[in-house]
C-alpha positions in Angstrom: 0.4 44.0 84.9 1.8 44.5 81.4 -0.1 41.8 79.4 2.7 41.2 77.0 5.8 39.1 77.1 9.3 40.6 77.3 12.7 39.1 76.7 14.8 37.8 79.6 18.4 38.7 79.5 19.4 35.3 80.9 18.3 31.7 80.3 15.6 30.1 82.4 15.8 26.3 82.0 13.0 25.5 84.5 9.5 24.4 83.3 6.3 25.6 84.9 5.6 29.0 86.2 8.5 30.5 88.2 8.1 33.8 89.9 11.5 35.7 89.9 10.7 39.0 91.6 9.5 41.3 88.8 7.5 38.8 86.9 6.9 35.2 86.1 8.6 32.9 83.6 6.2 30.4 82.0 7.4 27.3 80.2 5.7 24.2 78.8 7.0 21.1 77.0 5.2 20.0 73.9 7.0 18.2 71.1 4.1 18.2 68.6 2.3 21.5 69.3 2.0 24.2 66.7 1.2 27.0 69.1 0.8 27.4 72.9 -1.5 30.0 74.4 -1.1 31.2 78.0 -4.5 32.0 79.4 -4.8 34.5 82.3 -7.8 34.7 84.5 -9.5 37.2 86.8 -8.8 37.1 90.5 -12.0 35.0 91.1 -10.8 32.6 88.4 -14.0 32.9 86.4 -13.2 35.3 83.5 -10.5 34.6 81.0 -8.8 37.9 80.6 -6.4 37.3 77.8 -4.7 34.7 75.7 -1.0 35.2 75.0 0.9 32.9 72.6 4.2 31.9 74.3 6.7 33.7 72.1 9.8 31.4 72.3 10.4 27.9 71.3 13.7 26.2 71.9 13.6 22.5 71.1 10.3 21.3 72.4 10.0 23.9 75.2 7.7 26.9 74.7 8.3 29.8 77.0 7.8 33.5 77.8 8.5 36.0 80.6 5.5 38.1 81.7 6.5 41.2 83.7 4.3 42.0 86.6 2.8 38.6 86.9 3.3 37.6 90.5 2.1 35.1 93.1 -1.6 34.5 92.9 -1.8 34.9 89.1 -4.3 32.3 87.9 -3.6 30.7 84.5 -4.0 27.7 82.2 -3.0 26.7 78.7 -4.6 26.1 75.3 -2.4 24.1 72.9 -2.8 24.1 69.2 -1.8 21.2 67.0 -3.2 18.4 64.9 -6.3 16.5 65.9 -5.4 13.1 64.5 -6.4 10.5 67.1 -5.5 7.5 64.8 -1.9 8.7 65.0 -2.0 9.6 68.7 -2.5 13.4 68.3 -5.4 14.9 70.3 -4.8 18.7 70.4 -7.9 20.7 71.0 -7.5 24.4 71.8 -11.1 24.6 73.0 -9.9 22.8 76.1 -8.3 24.7 78.9 -5.3 22.7 80.2 -3.7 22.5 83.6 0.1 23.1 83.7 1.8 19.8 84.6 4.1 21.8 86.8 1.3 23.7 88.6 2.2 24.1 92.3 -1.2 25.2 93.4 -4.7 24.4 92.0 -7.5 26.9 91.8 -11.2 25.9 91.5 -12.9 22.5 91.5 -13.4 20.3 88.5 -17.1 19.8 87.6 -17.7 16.8 85.4 -19.3 17.8 82.0 -19.1 16.5 78.5 -17.2 19.7 77.5 -14.2 18.4 79.3 -13.7 15.8 76.6 -11.8 16.5 73.4 -14.3 14.5 71.4 -18.1 14.5 71.4 -19.2 12.1 74.1 -21.8 9.7 72.6 -20.9 10.5 69.0 -21.0 7.5 66.6 -17.3 8.1 65.8 -16.4 8.2 69.5 -13.0 9.6 70.1 -12.4 10.3 66.4 -15.0 13.2 66.6 -14.0 16.7 67.7 -15.7 18.7 70.4 -15.7 22.6 70.0 -17.1 23.5 73.4 -14.9 25.5 75.9 -14.0 23.5 78.9 -12.9 26.4 81.0 -16.1 26.8 83.0 -15.7 23.2 84.3 -12.0 22.6 84.9 -9.3 23.8 87.3 -6.5 26.4 86.9 -3.0 26.8 88.1 -1.8 29.5 90.5 1.7 31.1 90.5 3.4 30.5 93.8 5.8 32.4 96.0 8.4 29.8 97.1 9.3 31.6 100.3 8.7 29.8 103.6 10.2 30.0 107.1 12.0 26.7 107.6 14.1 28.1 110.4 15.0 25.4 112.9 13.9 22.5 110.6 16.3 19.8 109.6 16.0 16.7 107.6 16.1 13.6 109.8 17.6 10.9 107.4 17.0 8.1 109.9 18.7 4.8 109.1 16.4 2.1 107.7 17.3 -0.2 110.5 15.7 2.3 113.0 12.6 2.9 110.9 9.1 2.0 111.7 6.6 3.2 109.1 2.9 4.2 109.7 0.7 4.3 106.6 -1.9 7.1 107.0 -4.6 8.8 105.1 -4.9 12.6 105.8 -8.7 12.6 106.1 -9.1 9.0 107.4 -6.8 9.5 110.3 -8.2 12.9 111.4 -11.9 13.2 110.6 -13.1 11.4 113.7 -10.5 12.5 116.2 -12.3 14.2 119.0 -9.3 16.4 120.0 -9.1 18.1 116.6 -11.4 21.1 115.9 -14.1 20.1 113.5 -13.3 22.8 110.9 -9.7 21.5 110.7 -10.4 17.8 110.4 -9.4 16.1 107.2 -6.6 18.5 106.4 -2.8 18.9 106.6 -3.4 21.2 109.5 -5.3 18.4 111.3 -2.5 16.0 110.6 0.0 18.4 112.3 -2.3 18.8 115.3 -0.5 18.0 118.6 -3.0 15.2 119.3 -1.9 13.3 116.2 1.8 13.9 116.6 1.6 12.9 120.3 -0.2 9.7 119.4 2.4 8.8 116.8 5.3 9.8 119.0 4.1 7.7 121.9 3.4 4.8 119.5 7.0 4.9 118.5 6.7 5.1 114.7 9.5 7.0 113.0 7.9 7.8 109.6 4.4 8.5 108.3 3.7 7.3 104.8 0.9 9.5 103.5 -1.5 8.1 100.9 -1.5 10.3 97.8 -1.6 14.0 98.5 -0.7 15.3 95.1 -3.7 16.9 93.3 -6.0 14.1 92.1 -9.5 13.7 90.6 -12.8 12.3 91.7 -13.7 9.8 89.0 -16.8 10.7 87.0 -18.4 7.3 87.6 -17.9 7.7 91.3 -19.4 11.2 91.5 -22.4 10.1 89.5 -23.0 7.4 92.1 -22.7 9.8 95.0 -19.2 8.6 95.9 -15.7 10.1 95.6 -12.1 9.1 95.1 -11.0 8.6 98.7 -7.5 7.1 98.3 -6.3 9.5 95.7 -4.8 7.3 93.0 -6.0 9.5 90.1 -3.3 12.2 89.9 -3.4 15.2 87.7 -1.0 17.7 89.4 2.3 16.2 90.4 3.6 19.4 92.0 0.5 20.6 93.8 -1.0 19.5 97.2 -4.5 18.2 96.9 -6.9 21.1 97.5 -9.3 19.0 99.7 -6.5 18.7 102.3 -5.9 22.5 102.5 -8.1 24.2 105.2 -7.5 27.7 103.7 -6.3 26.9 100.2 -2.7 27.9 101.0 0.0 25.3 100.2 2.1 26.5 103.1 -0.1 24.3 105.3 1.7 21.2 103.8 5.1 22.7 104.7 3.9 23.5 108.2 2.8 19.9 108.6 6.2 18.6 107.5 8.0 21.1 109.8 5.8 19.9 112.8 6.6 16.2 112.1 10.3 16.9 111.8 10.2 18.7 115.1 8.8 15.5 116.6 11.5 13.4 114.9 9.1 11.8 112.5 9.9 11.6 108.8 7.3 12.2 106.0 7.1 9.8 103.1 4.7 10.4 100.2 2.8 7.8 98.3 3.2 9.0 94.7 1.5 7.9 91.4 3.8 8.4 88.4 2.6 5.3 86.6 -0.6 6.9 85.2 -2.8 10.0 85.4 -6.5 10.6 86.0 -7.2 11.3 82.3 -7.9 7.6 81.7 -7.9 6.0 78.3 -8.4 7.6 74.9 -12.0 7.9 75.9 -11.1 10.0 79.0 -11.2 13.8 79.4 -8.7 16.3 78.0 -7.5 18.1 81.1 -3.7 18.4 80.8 -1.3 15.9 79.4 -3.6 14.6 76.7 -4.1 18.0 75.2 -0.5 19.2 75.7 1.1 16.3 73.9 -0.7 13.0 74.1 1.9 11.1 72.0 4.7 12.1 74.3 3.1 11.8 77.7 1.3 8.5 77.3 2.4 5.1 76.0 0.4 4.2 72.9 -0.7 0.8 71.6 0.9 -0.3 68.3 -2.1 1.1 66.4 -1.3 4.6 67.6 -4.9 5.4 68.6 -5.3 3.7 71.9 -3.4 4.2 75.1 -1.3 1.3 76.4 -2.5 0.3 79.8 -0.4 -1.6 82.3 -2.0 0.0 85.4 -5.7 -0.8 85.1 -6.6 2.9 84.9 -6.7 3.3 81.1 -3.3 4.8 80.5 0.4 4.5 81.4 2.7 7.5 81.7 5.5 7.3 79.3 8.5 7.7 81.6 10.7 6.3 78.8 10.4 9.7 77.1 13.2 12.0 78.4 10.9 15.0 79.0 8.3 13.0 80.8 11.1 11.4 82.9 12.3 14.9 83.6 8.9 16.0 84.8 8.8 13.0 87.2 12.3 13.8 88.5 11.5 17.5 88.8 8.4 16.7 90.8 10.3 14.4 93.2 13.1 17.0 93.6 10.5 19.7 94.2 8.9 17.7 97.1 12.3 17.1 98.6 13.8 20.6 98.2 10.8 22.9 98.4 8.5 20.8 100.6 11.2 19.0 102.6 9.7 15.5 102.5 11.9 12.5 103.3 11.0 9.9 100.8 8.5 8.3 98.4 6.5 5.1 98.0 6.0 4.5 94.3 2.6 3.1 93.3 2.7 0.3 90.7 6.4 0.9 90.4 6.9 -1.8 87.8 5.3 0.4 85.3 8.1 2.9 85.8 10.7 0.3 84.9 9.3 -0.6 81.5 11.6 0.9 79.0 9.6 -0.5 76.1 7.3 -3.3 77.1 9.3 -5.4 79.6 10.4 -4.4 83.0 14.1 -3.4 83.2 15.8 -3.0 86.6 18.6 -1.1 84.8 16.2 1.2 83.0 16.4 4.9 82.7 14.0 5.8 85.6 16.2 3.8 88.1 19.4 5.1 86.6 18.2 8.7 86.8 17.2 8.4 90.4 20.4 6.6 91.5 22.6 9.3 90.0 20.6 12.2 91.3 22.3 13.9 94.3 19.0 14.9 95.8 16.9 11.8 95.3 19.6 9.1 96.0 19.7 10.2 99.6 16.0 10.0 100.5 13.8 6.9 101.3 12.6 5.2 98.2 10.0 2.4 98.4 8.6 0.5 95.4 5.2 -1.2 95.1 6.9 -4.0 93.0 4.1 -4.8 90.6 1.7 -3.6 88.0 -1.0 -5.5 86.1 0.9 -5.9 82.8 2.7 -9.0 81.6 5.7 -9.7 83.8 4.6 -7.0 86.2 5.2 -8.8 89.5 8.8 -7.9 90.4 9.1 -8.5 94.1 12.9 -8.4 94.8 13.7 -7.1 91.3 14.3 -3.5 92.1 17.8 -2.1 92.4 19.3 -0.4 95.5 18.6 1.9 97.1 14.9 1.0 96.7 13.0 -0.9 99.4 9.9 -2.8 98.4 6.5 -3.5 99.8 6.5 -7.3 100.5 3.0 -8.7 100.0 4.3 -12.2 100.5 5.2 -11.3 104.0 1.6 -10.3 104.6 0.1 -13.5 103.1 2.6 -15.9 104.7 2.2 -14.4 108.1 -1.6 -14.5 107.8 -1.6 -18.1 106.6 0.8 -19.2 109.4 -1.4 -17.8 112.2 -4.5 -19.1 110.4 -2.9 -22.5 111.0 -2.6 -23.4 107.4 -0.4 -26.5 106.9 3.2 -26.5 105.8 3.9 -22.8 106.6 7.2 -23.0 108.6 9.5 -22.6 105.5 7.6 -19.5 104.4 7.5 -18.0 107.9 11.2 -18.6 108.3 11.9 -16.6 105.1 9.9 -13.7 106.5 11.6 -13.8 109.9 15.0 -13.2 108.5 14.2 -10.5 105.9 13.0 -12.6 102.9 16.5 -13.5 101.6 15.2 -15.5 98.7 13.8 -12.3 97.3 16.3 -9.8 98.4 19.7 -11.3 99.3 21.3 -10.6 96.0 23.0 -7.7 94.0 24.4 -6.2 97.1 21.0 -5.6 98.7 20.5 -5.4 102.4 18.2 -7.0 105.0 16.1 -3.8 105.2 15.1 -4.2 101.5 11.8 -5.7 102.6 9.1 -3.4 103.9 7.0 -5.8 106.0 3.3 -5.5 106.5 0.4 -7.5 107.8 -2.1 -5.0 106.5 -2.2 -1.8 104.3 -4.8 0.6 102.9 -5.5 -2.0 100.1 -7.1 -5.0 101.8 -8.4 -5.9 105.2 -7.3 -4.1 108.3 -5.7 -6.2 111.0 -8.9 -6.4 112.9 -10.9 -7.4 109.8 -8.3 -10.1 109.0 -9.4 -11.9 112.2 -13.1 -11.0 111.9 -14.1 -11.8 108.3 -13.7 -14.7 105.9 -15.1 -12.8 102.9 -14.9 -9.3 101.6 -17.9 -7.1 102.2 -17.6 -4.3 99.6 -21.3 -3.9 98.8 -21.1 -0.1 99.6 -18.7 0.3 96.6 -21.6 -0.4 94.2 -19.8 -3.1 92.2 -21.8 -6.1 93.4 -19.0 -7.1 95.8 -16.8 -8.1 92.9 -14.0 -5.6 93.5 -11.1 -6.0 95.9 -9.1 -9.1 96.7 -11.1 -12.3 96.8 -8.5 -14.2 98.9 -7.4 -12.3 102.0 -5.8 -15.1 103.9 -8.2 -14.2 106.7 -10.2 -16.1 109.3 -13.2 -14.9 111.3 -12.6 -17.5 114.1 -16.2 -18.6 114.1 -18.5 -15.7 113.3 -18.5 -13.4 110.3 -18.0 -9.8 111.6 -19.1 -8.3 114.9 -19.9 -10.6 117.8 -20.5 -10.6 121.5 -19.1 -14.1 121.9 -16.3 -13.7 124.5 -14.4 -16.8 123.5 -14.2 -15.6 119.8 -13.3 -12.1 120.9 -10.5 -13.4 123.1 -9.2 -15.6 120.2 -9.3 -12.7 117.8 -7.3 -10.5 120.3 -4.7 -13.2 120.8 -4.2 -13.7 117.1 -4.0 -10.0 116.5 -1.3 -9.6 119.1 0.6 -12.5 117.6 0.5 -11.1 114.1 1.6 -7.6 115.3 4.4 -9.2 117.3 5.5 -11.1 114.2 5.7 -7.9 112.3 7.9 -6.3 114.9 10.1 -9.2 115.5 11.1 -9.8 111.9 14.2 -8.5 110.0 13.3 -5.8 107.5 11.3 -2.5 107.9 7.9 -2.8 109.6 4.9 -0.8 108.4 1.8 -0.4 110.4 -1.6 0.5 108.8 -2.9 3.6 110.5 -5.7 2.6 112.9 -4.6 -1.0 113.3 -3.0 0.0 116.6 -6.4 0.9 118.0 -8.3 -2.0 116.5 -9.9 -0.1 113.6 -12.3 -2.0 111.4 -13.6 -1.2 107.9 -16.6 -3.5 108.4 -15.1 -6.1 106.1 -14.6 -3.7 103.2 -11.2 -4.5 101.7 -11.3 -1.9 98.9 -12.2 1.4 100.5 -10.9 3.5 97.6 -14.3 5.3 97.3 -15.4 5.2 100.9 -14.8 8.7 102.2 -17.1 8.1 105.2 -17.2 6.2 108.5 -16.2 3.0 106.6 -12.9 4.4 105.5 -12.2 6.7 108.5 -10.3 5.6 111.6 -12.8 5.1 114.5 -11.1 7.0 117.3 -14.1 6.9 119.6 -14.0 3.1 119.5 -10.3 2.8 120.2 -8.9 -0.4 121.8 -6.7 1.2 124.4 -5.3 -2.1 125.6 -4.1 -3.0 122.2 -2.7 0.5 121.7 -0.6 0.1 124.9 0.5 -3.3 123.7 1.7 -1.9 120.3 3.6 0.9 122.0 5.5 -1.6 124.2 6.1 -3.9 121.2 7.6 -1.2 119.1 9.8 -0.1 122.0 10.9 -3.7 122.3 12.0 -3.7 118.7 13.8 -0.5 118.9 15.6 -1.5 122.0 17.0 -4.7 120.4 19.5 -4.2 117.6 19.4 -7.9 116.8 15.9 -7.5 115.5 16.8 -4.9 112.9 20.1 -5.8 111.2 21.3 -4.3 108.0 23.0 -7.5 107.0 21.2 -10.8 106.3 21.4 -13.3 109.2 23.1 -16.4 107.9 25.1 -19.4 109.1 26.3 -19.1 112.7 24.1 -15.9 113.3 20.8 -17.8 113.4 19.8 -21.3 114.6 16.3 -22.8 113.9 15.0 -24.9 116.7 12.3 -27.5 117.3 10.2 -27.5 120.5 12.7 -30.1 122.0 15.4 -27.5 121.7 17.3 -29.3 118.9 18.2 -27.7 115.6 15.7 -28.2 112.8 16.7 -30.9 110.3 15.8 -31.0 106.6 13.0 -33.4 107.4 11.6 -31.2 110.1 11.1 -28.4 107.6 8.7 -30.7 105.6 6.5 -31.7 108.5 3.3 -30.1 107.2 1.5 -30.0 110.5 4.4 -28.6 112.5 3.3 -25.1 113.8 6.0 -24.2 116.4 9.5 -22.9 115.7 12.2 -21.2 117.7 14.7 -18.7 116.2 17.9 -18.3 118.1 19.6 -15.0 117.1 23.2 -15.0 118.1 25.0 -11.8 119.0 28.8 -11.6 118.6 29.2 -8.8 121.2 28.2 -8.4 124.8 24.6 -7.8 124.1 21.8 -10.3 124.6 21.2 -13.2 122.3 17.5 -13.5 121.5 15.3 -16.6 121.2 12.0 -16.0 119.4 9.4 -18.7 119.6 6.3 -18.7 117.4 3.5 -21.1 118.1 0.5 -21.0 115.8 -0.7 -24.4 117.1 -1.8 -25.7 120.5 -0.1 -25.2 123.8 3.4 -26.7 123.9 6.5 -27.0 126.0 9.8 -25.7 124.6 13.2 -26.9 125.8 15.5 -24.0 126.1 18.9 -24.2 124.3 22.2 -23.4 126.0 22.4 -19.6 126.4 26.2 -19.5 126.3 28.8 -19.2 129.0 28.1 -16.6 131.6 24.6 -16.0 130.4 21.1 -17.0 131.3 17.7 -16.8 129.6 15.1 -14.3 130.6 11.5 -14.3 129.3 11.0 -10.7 128.3 7.8 -10.8 126.1 4.7 -13.0 125.7 2.0 -11.9 123.1 -0.6 -14.3 124.6 -0.7 -12.4 127.9 0.6 -9.0 126.5 3.4 -9.3 129.1 6.6 -7.3 128.8 7.7 -8.1 132.3 11.1 -9.9 132.4 11.5 -13.1 134.5 14.1 -15.9 134.8 13.4 -18.7 132.3 13.2 -22.4 133.2 14.9 -25.2 131.3 11.5 -26.0 129.7 9.1 -23.2 129.0 5.3 -23.3 128.4 4.3 -21.6 125.2 0.6 -20.9 124.9 -1.2 -21.5 121.6 -1.3 -18.7 119.1 1.5 -16.7 120.7 4.9 -15.2 120.1 7.4 -15.2 122.9 10.9 -13.6 123.3 13.7 -14.6 125.5 16.9 -12.7 126.0 20.2 -14.4 127.1 22.0 -11.7 129.1 25.5 -11.8 130.5 26.3 -10.9 134.0 27.8 -7.7 132.8 24.7 -6.6 130.8 22.5 -7.6 133.8 24.5 -5.4 136.0 24.2 -2.6 133.4 20.5 -3.0 133.3 20.3 -2.8 137.0 
């Protein structure tokens, strides 16, 4: 390799390291740098071979073309500029920096005080200056060859109305699966194993939503306590798959996983974290963005010295800056075009909508995505809150975003817990949460419905614990949600009491049925379908062990069969998954006596049974959904319409999906959801 830059005879606008056949073009953004050194390393990554100042600066982009530098070249940057923390500048060329556009990571970060731009423990704190070289302790980037055999692979682009999401953790879902070879468990290769794909296909889910798989850090305080970052919400490399999920270090494993899922008709959605990075506050390490251009990459407090934090992690990425926004968009496009993913779930998405301080649904981030021909066509899901003032924005995101609906989770849990005065809230959730979403041209699939997610109790724990049990996290059980809207039904945690176990199973079936019978897009937490428990831990962010992993050996096969049939019931009935909100003549709310609900009925605090008659304008079946959180009751059936008759097709209490003719008055068992279909003679003949 010729260790000197040469001039390209054409313009290369891309940032990062791009291999173009006879060499690699390196480019880095820094508005306030005075010099940028490209550092090349030996093949084992240990020895720094040479430092080459990037020769060209145009605007705020520093670049150079290095002939002979090909795939596998290991590199990093050292950036020179003012060290003036009081004014937001934290340049320190003693610190080796990761390229924000790195597509593969080499090495493993080892926590050491040399990783910090200031002298840890110094009386002047972050105003001091550390001269030690951080290279022995930090990671490097690797130049990539973009070629991959995608032959036969096609994007699925399934409609939202036909989508059932499965939230999964790469390690958590695969580490205890007996059919996967032990040396593959916990990796992308394991996720693509036929046993996992067969399980998901038979379950009926249509999309996997992967917890963060972009390169992330293990927090220092966790490592010092013998723990690690399990969930992955401390990103550092927005273009690179996390090394811990690569069985052989080759990023092609991620592409192979996506290709395998697509072959099975399952979309891949990534949980992405563009609201902050793993560098933390101004007292955090200097690993990449802080040393490249702290003032551009991070929002600063008015005093200029401190990072502005709306995420609870110490910093907030400054997506209002055009070049930081460009990095986010480039990253998203990369995962779609080069890695073929089908969509994204944005962690703490309200932070991305803060132009200055307040949330703005017409802000630059949303405008940029909506006009982008690549990103506007993929699935986009917002976690509609952050911890800053005005951060809770459920229903406030613009189309085409969908949103995680935590109110759905809480209202459904409270209803089945038999809290008083829950029918109005339940009714909202059953028809797609129109109060939150039926505005601005939004559709009934805007709400991503969930009864559990990675953050909080699993479905089994929701019916098994009254209190969180996070002692293993080492924070004196103070972390995680204090109010989980849960109910242990008589005993805290595991029990041999058959009556309690039966009650828990019945409520679990009713809650899962509610999820699948509501308008909107259902999301299942990976492991819920087999009864997985986290032993009452509702904040497993650091539990990379049996607490956080899915317990395949302890699978509840009966509940798995029930979930399969329930998802099939949803997908077979278009009335349960409308794109338009059900209003007026399309839905009738019924009391147990078969009469329409009155205004007074909605305010009967102790009323716990409701019927929902969904009317079909065509020749398909009307549906009557009955939800009974209270005691056994008798429900008078409404008129099914001329030429039709009601058939009882589903009962969560008995886990029955066997159709039978309905009577004029039907028994509805306590803690159950029941579905009736009013079929015409024509449709009955077609079914036969």
